[in-house]
PAMI-509219 format. One record per residue (C-alpha): x, y, z. Coordinates in steps of 0.1 Angstrom, whole numbers, plus 5000, padded with zeros to 4 digits. Layout:
N
XYZ
...
END
This chain:
61
946127222445
946727502468
945827782440
942227592435
943227452400
942727062396
945126862376
943826522368
945726242380
946525952355
945925622372
948725422353
950025222383
952925472391
953525652422
951425952428
953626262428
950626492423
951226542385
951626282357
954226242334
954726532310
952326792326
954327102319
953127302347
954527482377
953027202398
955426962381
958527132395
960226942423
959827192450
956527332439
954727542465
951327452448
951227092463
950926942496
953626822519
952926452511
953826482476
956926692483
958126432506
957426162479
959426382454
962226452477
962726082484
962925992446
965426282440
967626172469
967725822454
968325942419
971126172431
972725892452
973225722417
974626032398
971426162383
971126532381
967726682383
966627012363
965527292386
962027312367
961226942368
END
């Protein structure tokens, strides 16, 4: 992570979005500045598909 912390990735056959499910950390926020662009791109893609189907995202998830 950009602030030198390490969050372990749970290898559970899901898409790596940098943080695993239920990691209650700022790095889990959709547009976190703590993670690399490759993960933000994955999150943006997922979010756009969900919004297309009327899902509403929380600001801190």
